[in-house]
mmCIF file of the N, C-alpha and C atoms, coordinates in Angstrom:
data_MODEL
# 
_entry.id   MODEL 
# 
loop_
_atom_site.group_PDB 
_atom_site.id 
_atom_site.type_symbol 
_atom_site.label_atom_id 
_atom_site.label_alt_id 
_atom_site.label_comp_id 
_atom_site.label_asym_id 
_atom_site.label_entity_id 
_atom_site.label_seq_id 
_atom_site.pdbx_PDB_ins_code 
_atom_site.Cartn_x 
_atom_site.Cartn_y 
_atom_site.Cartn_z 
_atom_site.occupancy 
_atom_site.B_iso_or_equiv 
_atom_site.pdbx_formal_charge 
_atom_site.auth_seq_id 
_atom_site.auth_comp_id 
_atom_site.auth_asym_id 
_atom_site.auth_atom_id 
_atom_site.pdbx_PDB_model_num 
ATOM 1   N N  . UNK A 1 1  ? 96.326  114.340 110.261 1.00 0.00 ? 1  UNK A N  1 
ATOM 2   C CA . UNK A 1 1  ? 96.061  113.265 111.182 1.00 0.00 ? 1  UNK A CA 1 
ATOM 3   C C  . UNK A 1 1  ? 97.121  113.293 112.261 1.00 0.00 ? 1  UNK A C  1 
ATOM 4   N N  . UNK A 1 2  ? 96.677  113.108 113.468 1.00 0.00 ? 2  UNK A N  1 
ATOM 5   C CA . UNK A 1 2  ? 97.575  113.060 114.609 1.00 0.00 ? 2  UNK A CA 1 
ATOM 6   C C  . UNK A 1 2  ? 97.275  111.795 115.407 1.00 0.00 ? 2  UNK A C  1 
ATOM 7   N N  . UNK A 1 3  ? 98.314  110.963 115.601 1.00 0.00 ? 3  UNK A N  1 
ATOM 8   C CA . UNK A 1 3  ? 98.132  109.813 116.475 1.00 0.00 ? 3  UNK A CA 1 
ATOM 9   C C  . UNK A 1 3  ? 97.967  110.318 117.892 1.00 0.00 ? 3  UNK A C  1 
ATOM 10  N N  . UNK A 1 4  ? 96.969  109.831 118.571 1.00 0.00 ? 4  UNK A N  1 
ATOM 11  C CA . UNK A 1 4  ? 96.749  110.184 119.958 1.00 0.00 ? 4  UNK A CA 1 
ATOM 12  C C  . UNK A 1 4  ? 97.329  109.095 120.847 1.00 0.00 ? 4  UNK A C  1 
ATOM 13  N N  . UNK A 1 5  ? 97.037  107.829 120.491 1.00 0.00 ? 5  UNK A N  1 
ATOM 14  C CA . UNK A 1 5  ? 97.473  106.728 121.333 1.00 0.00 ? 5  UNK A CA 1 
ATOM 15  C C  . UNK A 1 5  ? 97.284  105.420 120.582 1.00 0.00 ? 5  UNK A C  1 
ATOM 16  N N  . UNK A 1 6  ? 98.137  104.433 120.901 1.00 0.00 ? 6  UNK A N  1 
ATOM 17  C CA . UNK A 1 6  ? 97.962  103.074 120.387 1.00 0.00 ? 6  UNK A CA 1 
ATOM 18  C C  . UNK A 1 6  ? 98.129  102.118 121.553 1.00 0.00 ? 6  UNK A C  1 
ATOM 19  N N  . UNK A 1 7  ? 97.165  101.227 121.708 1.00 0.00 ? 7  UNK A N  1 
ATOM 20  C CA . UNK A 1 7  ? 97.224  100.204 122.752 1.00 0.00 ? 7  UNK A CA 1 
ATOM 21  C C  . UNK A 1 7  ? 97.222  98.842  122.071 1.00 0.00 ? 7  UNK A C  1 
ATOM 22  N N  . UNK A 1 8  ? 98.162  97.979  122.472 1.00 0.00 ? 8  UNK A N  1 
ATOM 23  C CA . UNK A 1 8  ? 98.229  96.636  121.901 1.00 0.00 ? 8  UNK A CA 1 
ATOM 24  C C  . UNK A 1 8  ? 98.034  95.637  123.034 1.00 0.00 ? 8  UNK A C  1 
ATOM 25  N N  . UNK A 1 9  ? 97.078  94.746  122.836 1.00 0.00 ? 9  UNK A N  1 
ATOM 26  C CA . UNK A 1 9  ? 96.805  93.710  123.840 1.00 0.00 ? 9  UNK A CA 1 
ATOM 27  C C  . UNK A 1 9  ? 96.884  92.334  123.176 1.00 0.00 ? 9  UNK A C  1 
ATOM 28  N N  . UNK A 1 10 ? 97.194  91.332  123.991 1.00 0.00 ? 10 UNK A N  1 
ATOM 29  C CA . UNK A 1 10 ? 97.264  89.951  123.513 1.00 0.00 ? 10 UNK A CA 1 
ATOM 30  C C  . UNK A 1 10 ? 96.177  89.134  124.186 1.00 0.00 ? 10 UNK A C  1 
ATOM 31  N N  . UNK A 1 11 ? 95.434  88.391  123.377 1.00 0.00 ? 11 UNK A N  1 
ATOM 32  C CA . UNK A 1 11 ? 94.420  87.477  123.886 1.00 0.00 ? 11 UNK A CA 1 
ATOM 33  C C  . UNK A 1 11 ? 94.541  86.189  123.071 1.00 0.00 ? 11 UNK A C  1 
ATOM 34  N N  . UNK A 1 12 ? 94.837  85.115  123.762 1.00 0.00 ? 12 UNK A N  1 
ATOM 35  C CA . UNK A 1 12 ? 94.925  83.788  123.140 1.00 0.00 ? 12 UNK A CA 1 
ATOM 36  C C  . UNK A 1 12 ? 95.863  83.769  121.936 1.00 0.00 ? 12 UNK A C  1 
ATOM 37  N N  . UNK A 1 13 ? 97.000  84.440  122.058 1.00 0.00 ? 13 UNK A N  1 
ATOM 38  C CA . UNK A 1 13 ? 98.008  84.420  121.013 1.00 0.00 ? 13 UNK A CA 1 
ATOM 39  C C  . UNK A 1 13 ? 97.739  85.348  119.843 1.00 0.00 ? 13 UNK A C  1 
ATOM 40  N N  . UNK A 1 14 ? 96.695  86.150  119.920 1.00 0.00 ? 14 UNK A N  1 
ATOM 41  C CA . UNK A 1 14 ? 96.387  87.122  118.869 1.00 0.00 ? 14 UNK A CA 1 
ATOM 42  C C  . UNK A 1 14 ? 96.525  88.526  119.445 1.00 0.00 ? 14 UNK A C  1 
ATOM 43  N N  . UNK A 1 15 ? 97.164  89.395  118.694 1.00 0.00 ? 15 UNK A N  1 
ATOM 44  C CA . UNK A 1 15 ? 97.401  90.754  119.161 1.00 0.00 ? 15 UNK A CA 1 
ATOM 45  C C  . UNK A 1 15 ? 96.414  91.708  118.495 1.00 0.00 ? 15 UNK A C  1 
ATOM 46  N N  . UNK A 1 16 ? 95.812  92.562  119.305 1.00 0.00 ? 16 UNK A N  1 
ATOM 47  C CA . UNK A 1 16 ? 94.886  93.573  118.814 1.00 0.00 ? 16 UNK A CA 1 
ATOM 48  C C  . UNK A 1 16 ? 95.484  94.943  119.105 1.00 0.00 ? 16 UNK A C  1 
ATOM 49  N N  . UNK A 1 17 ? 95.594  95.743  118.062 1.00 0.00 ? 17 UNK A N  1 
ATOM 50  C CA . UNK A 1 17 ? 96.059  97.124  118.220 1.00 0.00 ? 17 UNK A CA 1 
ATOM 51  C C  . UNK A 1 17 ? 94.854  98.042  118.083 1.00 0.00 ? 17 UNK A C  1 
ATOM 52  N N  . UNK A 1 18 ? 94.628  98.840  119.104 1.00 0.00 ? 18 UNK A N  1 
ATOM 53  C CA . UNK A 1 18 ? 93.599  99.871  119.064 1.00 0.00 ? 18 UNK A CA 1 
ATOM 54  C C  . UNK A 1 18 ? 94.316  101.183 118.857 1.00 0.00 ? 18 UNK A C  1 
ATOM 55  N N  . UNK A 1 19 ? 93.936  101.876 117.800 1.00 0.00 ? 19 UNK A N  1 
ATOM 56  C CA . UNK A 1 19 ? 94.554  103.150 117.466 1.00 0.00 ? 19 UNK A CA 1 
ATOM 57  C C  . UNK A 1 19 ? 93.529  104.243 117.695 1.00 0.00 ? 19 UNK A C  1 
ATOM 58  N N  . UNK A 1 20 ? 93.930  105.237 118.420 1.00 0.00 ? 20 UNK A N  1 
ATOM 59  C CA . UNK A 1 20 ? 93.109  106.429 118.641 1.00 0.00 ? 20 UNK A CA 1 
ATOM 60  C C  . UNK A 1 20 ? 93.839  107.575 117.958 1.00 0.00 ? 20 UNK A C  1 
ATOM 61  N N  . UNK A 1 21 ? 93.165  108.261 117.043 1.00 0.00 ? 21 UNK A N  1 
ATOM 62  C CA . UNK A 1 21 ? 93.821  109.339 116.309 1.00 0.00 ? 21 UNK A CA 1 
ATOM 63  C C  . UNK A 1 21 ? 92.838  110.469 116.051 1.00 0.00 ? 21 UNK A C  1 
ATOM 64  N N  . UNK A 1 22 ? 93.397  111.609 115.699 1.00 0.00 ? 22 UNK A N  1 
ATOM 65  C CA . UNK A 1 22 ? 92.587  112.782 115.411 1.00 0.00 ? 22 UNK A CA 1 
ATOM 66  C C  . UNK A 1 22 ? 92.595  113.024 113.913 1.00 0.00 ? 22 UNK A C  1 
ATOM 67  N N  . UNK A 1 23 ? 91.423  113.276 113.372 1.00 0.00 ? 23 UNK A N  1 
ATOM 68  C CA . UNK A 1 23 ? 91.289  113.596 111.961 1.00 0.00 ? 23 UNK A CA 1 
ATOM 69  C C  . UNK A 1 23 ? 90.149  114.591 111.811 1.00 0.00 ? 23 UNK A C  1 
ATOM 70  N N  . UNK A 1 24 ? 90.415  115.661 111.105 1.00 0.00 ? 24 UNK A N  1 
ATOM 71  C CA . UNK A 1 24 ? 89.391  116.664 110.833 1.00 0.00 ? 24 UNK A CA 1 
ATOM 72  C C  . UNK A 1 24 ? 88.753  117.196 112.120 1.00 0.00 ? 24 UNK A C  1 
ATOM 73  N N  . UNK A 1 25 ? 89.560  117.363 113.158 1.00 0.00 ? 25 UNK A N  1 
ATOM 74  C CA . UNK A 1 25 ? 89.091  117.942 114.407 1.00 0.00 ? 25 UNK A CA 1 
ATOM 75  C C  . UNK A 1 25 ? 88.345  117.003 115.338 1.00 0.00 ? 25 UNK A C  1 
ATOM 76  N N  . UNK A 1 26 ? 88.277  115.705 114.998 1.00 0.00 ? 26 UNK A N  1 
ATOM 77  C CA . UNK A 1 26 ? 87.576  114.745 115.841 1.00 0.00 ? 26 UNK A CA 1 
ATOM 78  C C  . UNK A 1 26 ? 88.495  113.571 116.155 1.00 0.00 ? 26 UNK A C  1 
ATOM 79  N N  . UNK A 1 27 ? 88.234  112.902 117.287 1.00 0.00 ? 27 UNK A N  1 
ATOM 80  C CA . UNK A 1 27 ? 89.009  111.706 117.632 1.00 0.00 ? 27 UNK A CA 1 
ATOM 81  C C  . UNK A 1 27 ? 88.285  110.475 117.121 1.00 0.00 ? 27 UNK A C  1 
ATOM 82  N N  . UNK A 1 28 ? 89.076  109.544 116.567 1.00 0.00 ? 28 UNK A N  1 
ATOM 83  C CA . UNK A 1 28 ? 88.560  108.326 115.968 1.00 0.00 ? 28 UNK A CA 1 
ATOM 84  C C  . UNK A 1 28 ? 89.283  107.127 116.555 1.00 0.00 ? 28 UNK A C  1 
ATOM 85  N N  . UNK A 1 29 ? 88.663  105.944 116.404 1.00 0.00 ? 29 UNK A N  1 
ATOM 86  C CA . UNK A 1 29 ? 89.246  104.706 116.918 1.00 0.00 ? 29 UNK A CA 1 
ATOM 87  C C  . UNK A 1 29 ? 89.169  103.641 115.837 1.00 0.00 ? 29 UNK A C  1 
ATOM 88  N N  . UNK A 1 30 ? 90.254  102.856 115.722 1.00 0.00 ? 30 UNK A N  1 
ATOM 89  C CA . UNK A 1 30 ? 90.322  101.744 114.781 1.00 0.00 ? 30 UNK A CA 1 
ATOM 90  C C  . UNK A 1 30 ? 91.019  100.588 115.476 1.00 0.00 ? 30 UNK A C  1 
ATOM 91  N N  . UNK A 1 31 ? 90.566  99.372  115.221 1.00 0.00 ? 31 UNK A N  1 
ATOM 92  C CA . UNK A 1 31 ? 91.207  98.178  115.778 1.00 0.00 ? 31 UNK A CA 1 
ATOM 93  C C  . UNK A 1 31 ? 91.628  97.251  114.652 1.00 0.00 ? 31 UNK A C  1 
ATOM 94  N N  . UNK A 1 32 ? 92.815  96.658  114.800 1.00 0.00 ? 32 UNK A N  1 
ATOM 95  C CA . UNK A 1 32 ? 93.299  95.658  113.852 1.00 0.00 ? 32 UNK A CA 1 
ATOM 96  C C  . UNK A 1 32 ? 93.882  94.492  114.637 1.00 0.00 ? 32 UNK A C  1 
ATOM 97  N N  . UNK A 1 33 ? 93.889  93.311  114.027 1.00 0.00 ? 33 UNK A N  1 
ATOM 98  C CA . UNK A 1 33 ? 94.426  92.118  114.684 1.00 0.00 ? 33 UNK A CA 1 
ATOM 99  C C  . UNK A 1 33 ? 95.554  91.544  113.847 1.00 0.00 ? 33 UNK A C  1 
ATOM 100 N N  . UNK A 1 34 ? 96.520  90.921  114.542 1.00 0.00 ? 34 UNK A N  1 
ATOM 101 C CA . UNK A 1 34 ? 97.657  90.298  113.870 1.00 0.00 ? 34 UNK A CA 1 
ATOM 102 C C  . UNK A 1 34 ? 98.232  89.215  114.774 1.00 0.00 ? 34 UNK A C  1 
ATOM 103 N N  . UNK A 1 35 ? 99.150  88.428  114.217 1.00 0.00 ? 35 UNK A N  1 
ATOM 104 C CA . UNK A 1 35 ? 99.737  87.314  114.949 1.00 0.00 ? 35 UNK A CA 1 
ATOM 105 C C  . UNK A 1 35 ? 100.863 87.687  115.886 1.00 0.00 ? 35 UNK A C  1 
ATOM 106 N N  . UNK A 1 36 ? 101.493 88.865  115.665 1.00 0.00 ? 36 UNK A N  1 
ATOM 107 C CA . UNK A 1 36 ? 102.572 89.316  116.547 1.00 0.00 ? 36 UNK A CA 1 
ATOM 108 C C  . UNK A 1 36 ? 102.332 90.773  116.924 1.00 0.00 ? 36 UNK A C  1 
ATOM 109 N N  . UNK A 1 37 ? 102.979 91.187  117.991 1.00 0.00 ? 37 UNK A N  1 
ATOM 110 C CA . UNK A 1 37 ? 102.847 92.579  118.433 1.00 0.00 ? 37 UNK A CA 1 
ATOM 111 C C  . UNK A 1 37 ? 103.383 93.537  117.372 1.00 0.00 ? 37 UNK A C  1 
ATOM 112 N N  . UNK A 1 38 ? 104.530 93.195  116.793 1.00 0.00 ? 38 UNK A N  1 
ATOM 113 C CA . UNK A 1 38 ? 105.134 94.055  115.766 1.00 0.00 ? 38 UNK A CA 1 
ATOM 114 C C  . UNK A 1 38 ? 104.223 94.154  114.543 1.00 0.00 ? 38 UNK A C  1 
ATOM 115 N N  . UNK A 1 39 ? 103.646 93.023  114.132 1.00 0.00 ? 39 UNK A N  1 
ATOM 116 C CA . UNK A 1 39 ? 102.738 93.043  112.988 1.00 0.00 ? 39 UNK A CA 1 
ATOM 117 C C  . UNK A 1 39 ? 101.488 93.857  113.280 1.00 0.00 ? 39 UNK A C  1 
ATOM 118 N N  . UNK A 1 40 ? 100.983 93.775  114.488 1.00 0.00 ? 40 UNK A N  1 
ATOM 119 C CA . UNK A 1 40 ? 99.801  94.558  114.865 1.00 0.00 ? 40 UNK A CA 1 
ATOM 120 C C  . UNK A 1 40 ? 100.099 96.048  114.787 1.00 0.00 ? 40 UNK A C  1 
ATOM 121 N N  . UNK A 1 41 ? 101.256 96.445  115.269 1.00 0.00 ? 41 UNK A N  1 
ATOM 122 C CA . UNK A 1 41 ? 101.631 97.861  115.221 1.00 0.00 ? 41 UNK A CA 1 
ATOM 123 C C  . UNK A 1 41 ? 101.802 98.336  113.783 1.00 0.00 ? 41 UNK A C  1 
ATOM 124 N N  . UNK A 1 42 ? 102.506 97.545  112.979 1.00 0.00 ? 42 UNK A N  1 
ATOM 125 C CA . UNK A 1 42 ? 102.722 97.909  111.576 1.00 0.00 ? 42 UNK A CA 1 
ATOM 126 C C  . UNK A 1 42 ? 101.409 97.977  110.814 1.00 0.00 ? 42 UNK A C  1 
ATOM 127 N N  . UNK A 1 43 ? 100.561 96.977  111.021 1.00 0.00 ? 43 UNK A N  1 
ATOM 128 C CA . UNK A 1 43 ? 99.268  96.933  110.338 1.00 0.00 ? 43 UNK A CA 1 
ATOM 129 C C  . UNK A 1 43 ? 98.389  98.103  110.756 1.00 0.00 ? 43 UNK A C  1 
ATOM 130 N N  . UNK A 1 44 ? 98.400  98.446  112.037 1.00 0.00 ? 44 UNK A N  1 
ATOM 131 C CA . UNK A 1 44 ? 97.593  99.569  112.521 1.00 0.00 ? 44 UNK A CA 1 
ATOM 132 C C  . UNK A 1 44 ? 98.014  100.874 111.856 1.00 0.00 ? 44 UNK A C  1 
ATOM 133 N N  . UNK A 1 45 ? 99.310  101.079 111.749 1.00 0.00 ? 45 UNK A N  1 
ATOM 134 C CA . UNK A 1 45 ? 99.795  102.318 111.118 1.00 0.00 ? 45 UNK A CA 1 
ATOM 135 C C  . UNK A 1 45 ? 99.447  102.351 109.634 1.00 0.00 ? 45 UNK A C  1 
ATOM 136 N N  . UNK A 1 46 ? 99.636  101.231 108.934 1.00 0.00 ? 46 UNK A N  1 
ATOM 137 C CA . UNK A 1 46 ? 99.345  101.228 107.501 1.00 0.00 ? 46 UNK A CA 1 
ATOM 138 C C  . UNK A 1 46 ? 97.842  101.326 107.236 1.00 0.00 ? 46 UNK A C  1 
ATOM 139 N N  . UNK A 1 47 ? 97.032  100.671 108.063 1.00 0.00 ? 47 UNK A N  1 
ATOM 140 C CA . UNK A 1 47 ? 95.579  100.760 107.900 1.00 0.00 ? 47 UNK A CA 1 
ATOM 141 C C  . UNK A 1 47 ? 95.086  102.178 108.163 1.00 0.00 ? 47 UNK A C  1 
ATOM 142 N N  . UNK A 1 48 ? 95.694  102.847 109.131 1.00 0.00 ? 48 UNK A N  1 
ATOM 143 C CA . UNK A 1 48 ? 95.309  104.229 109.412 1.00 0.00 ? 48 UNK A CA 1 
ATOM 144 C C  . UNK A 1 48 ? 95.628  105.114 108.222 1.00 0.00 ? 48 UNK A C  1 
ATOM 145 N N  . UNK A 1 49 ? 96.809  104.942 107.639 1.00 0.00 ? 49 UNK A N  1 
ATOM 146 C CA . UNK A 1 49 ? 97.180  105.723 106.454 1.00 0.00 ? 49 UNK A CA 1 
ATOM 147 C C  . UNK A 1 49 ? 96.237  105.443 105.288 1.00 0.00 ? 49 UNK A C  1 
ATOM 148 N N  . UNK A 1 50 ? 95.916  104.157 105.067 1.00 0.00 ? 50 UNK A N  1 
ATOM 149 C CA . UNK A 1 50 ? 95.004  103.786 103.983 1.00 0.00 ? 50 UNK A CA 1 
ATOM 150 C C  . UNK A 1 50 ? 93.609  104.367 104.230 1.00 0.00 ? 50 UNK A C  1 
ATOM 151 N N  . UNK A 1 51 ? 93.171  104.318 105.481 1.00 0.00 ? 51 UNK A N  1 
ATOM 152 C CA . UNK A 1 51 ? 91.870  104.882 105.838 1.00 0.00 ? 51 UNK A CA 1 
ATOM 153 C C  . UNK A 1 51 ? 91.814  106.371 105.517 1.00 0.00 ? 51 UNK A C  1 
ATOM 154 N N  . UNK A 1 52 ? 92.842  107.095 105.912 1.00 0.00 ? 52 UNK A N  1 
ATOM 155 C CA . UNK A 1 52 ? 92.837  108.543 105.682 1.00 0.00 ? 52 UNK A CA 1 
ATOM 156 C C  . UNK A 1 52 ? 92.819  108.877 104.192 1.00 0.00 ? 52 UNK A C  1 
ATOM 157 N N  . UNK A 1 53 ? 93.523  108.101 103.380 1.00 0.00 ? 53 UNK A N  1 
ATOM 158 C CA . UNK A 1 53 ? 93.492  108.314 101.934 1.00 0.00 ? 53 UNK A CA 1 
ATOM 159 C C  . UNK A 1 53 ? 92.083  108.047 101.391 1.00 0.00 ? 53 UNK A C  1 
ATOM 160 N N  . UNK A 1 54 ? 91.447  106.969 101.850 1.00 0.00 ? 54 UNK A N  1 
ATOM 161 C CA . UNK A 1 54 ? 90.089  106.646 101.413 1.00 0.00 ? 54 UNK A CA 1 
ATOM 162 C C  . UNK A 1 54 ? 89.092  107.675 101.942 1.00 0.00 ? 54 UNK A C  1 
ATOM 163 N N  . UNK A 1 55 ? 89.324  108.157 103.165 1.00 0.00 ? 55 UNK A N  1 
ATOM 164 C CA . UNK A 1 55 ? 88.431  109.133 103.788 1.00 0.00 ? 55 UNK A CA 1 
ATOM 165 C C  . UNK A 1 55 ? 88.360  110.411 102.967 1.00 0.00 ? 55 UNK A C  1 
ATOM 166 N N  . UNK A 1 56 ? 89.485  110.798 102.381 1.00 0.00 ? 56 UNK A N  1 
ATOM 167 C CA . UNK A 1 56 ? 89.522  112.029 101.581 1.00 0.00 ? 56 UNK A CA 1 
ATOM 168 C C  . UNK A 1 56 ? 88.577  111.933 100.385 1.00 0.00 ? 56 UNK A C  1 
ATOM 169 N N  . UNK A 1 57 ? 88.383  110.713 99.860  1.00 0.00 ? 57 UNK A N  1 
ATOM 170 C CA . UNK A 1 57 ? 87.494  110.524 98.716  1.00 0.00 ? 57 UNK A CA 1 
ATOM 171 C C  . UNK A 1 57 ? 86.041  110.341 99.132  1.00 0.00 ? 57 UNK A C  1 
ATOM 172 N N  . UNK A 1 58 ? 85.800  109.550 100.204 1.00 0.00 ? 58 UNK A N  1 
ATOM 173 C CA . UNK A 1 58 ? 84.434  109.259 100.647 1.00 0.00 ? 58 UNK A CA 1 
ATOM 174 C C  . UNK A 1 58 ? 84.480  108.825 102.111 1.00 0.00 ? 58 UNK A C  1 
ATOM 175 N N  . UNK A 1 59 ? 84.196  109.742 103.006 1.00 0.00 ? 59 UNK A N  1 
ATOM 176 C CA . UNK A 1 59 ? 84.318  109.489 104.449 1.00 0.00 ? 59 UNK A CA 1 
ATOM 177 C C  . UNK A 1 59 ? 83.433  108.341 104.915 1.00 0.00 ? 59 UNK A C  1 
ATOM 178 N N  . UNK A 1 60 ? 82.186  108.288 104.466 1.00 0.00 ? 60 UNK A N  1 
ATOM 179 C CA . UNK A 1 60 ? 81.277  107.232 104.920 1.00 0.00 ? 60 UNK A CA 1 
ATOM 180 C C  . UNK A 1 60 ? 81.742  105.854 104.468 1.00 0.00 ? 60 UNK A C  1 
ATOM 181 N N  . UNK A 1 61 ? 82.170  105.734 103.226 1.00 0.00 ? 61 UNK A N  1 
ATOM 182 C CA . UNK A 1 61 ? 82.651  104.450 102.712 1.00 0.00 ? 61 UNK A CA 1 
ATOM 183 C C  . UNK A 1 61 ? 83.930  104.034 103.437 1.00 0.00 ? 61 UNK A C  1 
ATOM 184 N N  . UNK A 1 62 ? 84.807  104.991 103.713 1.00 0.00 ? 62 UNK A N  1 
ATOM 185 C CA . UNK A 1 62 ? 86.053  104.678 104.422 1.00 0.00 ? 62 UNK A CA 1 
ATOM 186 C C  . UNK A 1 62 ? 85.764  104.200 105.840 1.00 0.00 ? 62 UNK A C  1 
ATOM 187 N N  . UNK A 1 63 ? 84.841  104.847 106.531 1.00 0.00 ? 63 UNK A N  1 
ATOM 188 C CA . UNK A 1 63 ? 84.481  104.433 107.890 1.00 0.00 ? 63 UNK A CA 1 
ATOM 189 C C  . UNK A 1 63 ? 83.956  103.004 107.892 1.00 0.00 ? 63 UNK A C  1 
ATOM 190 N N  . UNK A 1 64 ? 83.115  102.674 106.928 1.00 0.00 ? 64 UNK A N  1 
ATOM 191 C CA . UNK A 1 64 ? 82.547  101.328 106.863 1.00 0.00 ? 64 UNK A CA 1 
ATOM 192 C C  . UNK A 1 64 ? 83.608  100.293 106.500 1.00 0.00 ? 64 UNK A C  1 
ATOM 193 N N  . UNK A 1 65 ? 84.444  100.594 105.512 1.00 0.00 ? 65 UNK A N  1 
ATOM 194 C CA . UNK A 1 65 ? 85.461  99.642  105.060 1.00 0.00 ? 65 UNK A CA 1 
ATOM 195 C C  . UNK A 1 65 ? 86.483  99.323  106.136 1.00 0.00 ? 65 UNK A C  1 
ATOM 196 N N  . UNK A 1 66 ? 86.933  100.334 106.858 1.00 0.00 ? 66 UNK A N  1 
ATOM 197 C CA . UNK A 1 66 ? 88.017  100.150 107.833 1.00 0.00 ? 66 UNK A CA 1 
ATOM 198 C C  . UNK A 1 66 ? 87.524  100.018 109.268 1.00 0.00 ? 66 UNK A C  1 
ATOM 199 N N  . UNK A 1 67 ? 86.236  100.086 109.482 1.00 0.00 ? 67 UNK A N  1 
ATOM 200 C CA . UNK A 1 67 ? 85.685  99.911  110.824 1.00 0.00 ? 67 UNK A CA 1 
ATOM 201 C C  . UNK A 1 67 ? 86.125  100.990 111.791 1.00 0.00 ? 67 UNK A C  1 
ATOM 202 N N  . UNK A 1 68 ? 86.165  102.215 111.313 1.00 0.00 ? 68 UNK A N  1 
ATOM 203 C CA . UNK A 1 68 ? 86.600  103.343 112.143 1.00 0.00 ? 68 UNK A CA 1 
ATOM 204 C C  . UNK A 1 68 ? 85.373  104.009 112.756 1.00 0.00 ? 68 UNK A C  1 
ATOM 205 N N  . UNK A 1 69 ? 85.492  104.317 114.039 1.00 0.00 ? 69 UNK A N  1 
ATOM 206 C CA . UNK A 1 69 ? 84.387  104.915 114.775 1.00 0.00 ? 69 UNK A CA 1 
ATOM 207 C C  . UNK A 1 69 ? 84.858  106.167 115.509 1.00 0.00 ? 69 UNK A C  1 
ATOM 208 N N  . UNK A 1 70 ? 83.938  107.136 115.617 1.00 0.00 ? 70 UNK A N  1 
ATOM 209 C CA . UNK A 1 70 ? 84.250  108.325 116.404 1.00 0.00 ? 70 UNK A CA 1 
ATOM 210 C C  . UNK A 1 70 ? 84.391  107.921 117.861 1.00 0.00 ? 70 UNK A C  1 
ATOM 211 N N  . UNK A 1 71 ? 85.420  108.431 118.508 1.00 0.00 ? 71 UNK A N  1 
ATOM 212 C CA . UNK A 1 71 ? 85.696  108.087 119.898 1.00 0.00 ? 71 UNK A CA 1 
ATOM 213 C C  . UNK A 1 71 ? 85.028  109.054 120.828 1.00 0.00 ? 71 UNK A C  1 
# 
């Protein structure tokens, strides 16, 4: 897995981190929300790691559980 980019935006006091990463030769996108910018960044990284571990077992189930989409 290679991180391509992470964008964090704030809307109404909630931070959304959009993570764009490469896995298995394709680019993917995942979004997570948190109350602070630091929490959004930390959560995005940990969710990406958890997703990749789940993806190794069942890619379709991991995509559905973590809301990951091909970019």
